[in-house]
C-alpha positions, 0 to 999 in steps of 0.5 A: 500500500502507501508508504507511511511518513512522519509529519514534521513540526512545521511551526518554524515554517510559519516563522520563515513565511512571515518574511515572505516579501523579504525573501522575494526581494532578496532573490530578485536582488540576486538575479532571480527575476521572474522566477523569484516567487518560484524560488522562494516556494522551492525554498519552503519545500526544501526547508520542510523536507531537509531542514532541522527546525533547531538550526533555523530558529535558535532561542526563538530568533529566526536565523536569516542567514540559513534561509539566505543560504538556502535561497542562494543555493536554489538560485545557483542550481537553477542558473547552472541548469539554465547554462547547460542548455546549449544556445545556438545562433541560427545565423550559423546554419543554412536553413532549407529554402521552403518557398515555392518559387513557382507559386511566387512567379504565378502570383506575380503573373496573375497580379500583373494581369490584374494591373494590366486590366486596370490600365486597360480600363483607364485607356478604355475611358479615354477612347470611349470618353467614359469616365466610369472606367477610369473611376472604377480602375482608380477606385479598385487600385486604391482599395487593392494597394491600401490596407484601408477598409471600404468604410475608412476609404469612404471617410478619407475620400469623402465618397459615399460608402455605397458608391465605393461598395458598388464600384468594387463589386462591379470591378470584382465581377469583371475581374472574376469574369476575365480571370476566374480560370487563372485564379482557379489554376492558382488555387489548385497549384497549376502554376504553369497554366497561368501565362 
């Protein structure tokens, strides 16, 4: 069954715990940093397991040197364990290149197609004398190139949100109509089909 153990008199720990904040300040001053509380708790456990109450409290007076020595010992043990961890500079190693260059090139080609299409909208506005194409192209270009939401774009430009929404919806519909096959190829990983 279970192992029987003897309960120790823990009255001396109550006296040690009365100086808890002082122990934390001491460990912090010794370089314990964020581990200070943990080190103090570990000290309580070590004192409970291994310390002789008569050495910690002599003639009713707490021997702070004994507690200080226990804290310092635990702190140095922790520092030694941390120093055993091998630290390696990542710059000294060649990391494998896991980027997919085909995907990057395909995305670049797809993006170029969209930019070319937006330029044709601008030239179409000049040849057909229709400002709608120019406005659509410029609005989509602004939306695409900025990190602004439609609402922020509306607020900054003074153009109504509804107008921006409908403009972007129409341009996206045109883009889908003209480039859906390329987009599907990109999503499926058929990068060589995007020309």
